[in-house]
N, C-alpha and C positions, 0 to 999 in steps of 0.2 A: 170155060164158065166156072163157077165159085161150087166146089164140092163139100166144103167143111168149114166150120168157123171154130175158134176157140177163145173163150173169153176170159180174161181174169180182171177181178176188181181187187186193188190194191190200198190199203188204208193203213199208213206208217205211223208208229207212235213217236211220241217227241224224240229226237236223236237219232232216229232210225234212217236208213236209206238203203240202197239197193246196189251191191258191188258191180262194175264193169263186167259187160257180158254180151253176147249176141242172143238174140231169140231161135235160132236155128240151130237145130242138135246136128252133129257132124254126120251119123249114120240115117238121118231121116229129112227128105227135102219137102216135107208137107207145109212147113211154115214158111211163107215167101214174102208177105207184107205185115209189118208191126204197125199197129196206129193206137196212140194213146191219146185220150180225151180226157181234158180235166172238168171236175166238177166241182170245184172248190171256189164257192162265191165269196169274194172281197179278201183273196188271199194276198196276207202282207209281204210285201217284197224281203223284208229283213228276217222272214221265217224260214227261207233256204227251201228246201224241196224241188229244187229246179231238176228236169231232165238234160242230162249233158250227153249229148251226141258227138262221138270222136270220128271227126270226118277228116278226109284227107288235107283238107287244108286248117287242120285246128279243130279244137272243141268248140261247140255251139251250147249254149246253155238256153233253155226254154222254161220261163216260168209257169208253175202250176195254175194258170190263171182261169177261171170259169169260161167254158168255150174254147179254148185253146184246144187246137189237133194238131199232133205231130204224125206223120205217116212215112215210114222208111223201110228198106228192102231188110229182112230178118238176116239174112245169112251176110251181108256185107256191112252193116252198121252196129259198131259196139258203140253201147251206152251203159249211163248208170244213173240212180237217183240219188242227188246229194241230201246229206242228212236235213230233216226238217226239225224246226223247233217248234 
């Protein structure tokens, strides 16, 4: 069962992103799944801000559009947020 939930709300200023990382700490196995839900209405593609998942078969970019959800294993999938304008 689900024992706990940790939530993080991110709002990036123009030009900002989030460096490549994993969501699970080496010394703590509490984070199992990461879930990203986008709340951006009418996000223009040219504005950047994509979530980039670094998968074994290559990088996959997910646009930050309203209602888009990405779920991945916290310990296994490196990811980053590309700079947004």
